[in-house]
C-alpha positions as CSV (number, residue, x, y, z in Angstrom):
1,X,8.2,-2.8,-5.3
2,X,9.3,-1.3,-2.0
3,X,7.8,0.3,1.1
4,X,9.7,3.6,1.6
5,X,7.1,5.1,4.0
6,X,6.7,3.8,7.6
7,X,4.3,0.9,8.2
8,X,1.4,1.2,10.7
9,X,0.1,-1.5,12.9
10,X,-3.4,-2.1,14.4
11,X,-2.8,-4.2,17.5
12,X,-6.5,-4.9,18.1
13,X,-7.1,-6.3,14.6
14,X,-3.6,-7.7,14.2
15,X,-3.1,-5.9,10.9
16,X,0.0,-4.2,9.4
17,X,-0.7,-1.4,6.8
18,X,2.1,-1.0,4.3
19,X,2.3,1.8,1.7
20,X,4.1,0.6,-1.4
21,X,5.9,2.3,-4.2
22,X,6.3,1.8,-7.9
23,X,8.3,-1.4,-8.7
24,X,10.6,0.3,-11.3
25,X,10.4,4.1,-10.9
26,X,10.8,6.5,-13.7
27,X,9.7,4.0,-16.4
28,X,6.5,4.0,-18.4
29,X,4.2,1.7,-16.5
30,X,2.8,0.0,-19.6
31,X,6.1,-1.9,-20.0
32,X,5.9,-3.6,-16.7
33,X,4.8,-7.2,-17.0
34,X,1.8,-8.5,-15.1
35,X,-1.0,-6.6,-13.3
36,X,1.1,-4.8,-10.7
37,X,-1.7,-5.1,-8.3
38,X,0.3,-4.1,-5.2
39,X,2.4,-1.3,-6.7
40,X,1.5,2.2,-5.5
41,X,-0.9,0.7,-3.0
42,X,-1.9,0.5,0.6
43,X,-1.4,-3.2,1.4
44,X,-2.9,-4.7,4.6
45,X,-1.4,-8.0,5.9
46,X,-2.4,-10.2,8.8
47,X,0.5,-9.7,11.2
48,X,0.5,-13.4,12.5
49,X,0.1,-15.1,9.1
50,X,1.5,-12.6,6.6
51,X,-1.6,-13.2,4.4
52,X,-3.2,-10.4,2.5
53,X,-6.3,-8.9,4.1
54,X,-7.0,-6.2,1.4
55,X,-5.3,-3.7,-0.7
56,X,-6.2,-0.4,-2.4
57,X,-4.2,0.7,-5.4
58,X,-3.8,4.5,-5.5
59,X,-2.1,4.7,-9.0
60,X,-2.0,2.0,-11.7
61,X,1.3,1.9,-13.6
62,X,2.6,5.1,-12.0
63,X,5.0,7.2,-14.0
64,X,6.8,9.4,-11.5
65,X,7.1,7.5,-8.3
66,X,4.1,9.1,-6.5
67,X,4.4,6.5,-3.6
68,X,3.0,7.2,-0.2
69,X,5.8,8.9,1.8
70,X,4.0,9.0,5.1
71,X,2.6,6.2,7.3
72,X,-1.1,5.4,7.1
73,X,-3.2,7.0,9.9
74,X,-5.6,4.7,11.7
75,X,-8.7,6.2,13.3
76,X,-12.2,5.5,14.2
77,X,-15.2,7.2,12.6
78,X,-18.1,8.1,14.8
79,X,-21.4,9.7,13.9
80,X,-22.4,7.9,10.7
81,X,-21.6,10.8,8.4
């Protein structure tokens, strides 16, 4: 697994947002051992401790390396919609 896209940091929360790619690109995902929880995901780490805060997997056992090629955008939502 790699992070080809740029990482994003939230200085107020102390988090680093890391978009990850497929661990072995161009291979059928069912042949990869384990759950591959952090492949093709947005992984958020605590910048001070390096511990996982949360993750969101966009594709499970991806086939064609559809990893995030752009950095995550951090914003605030106002208005409750």
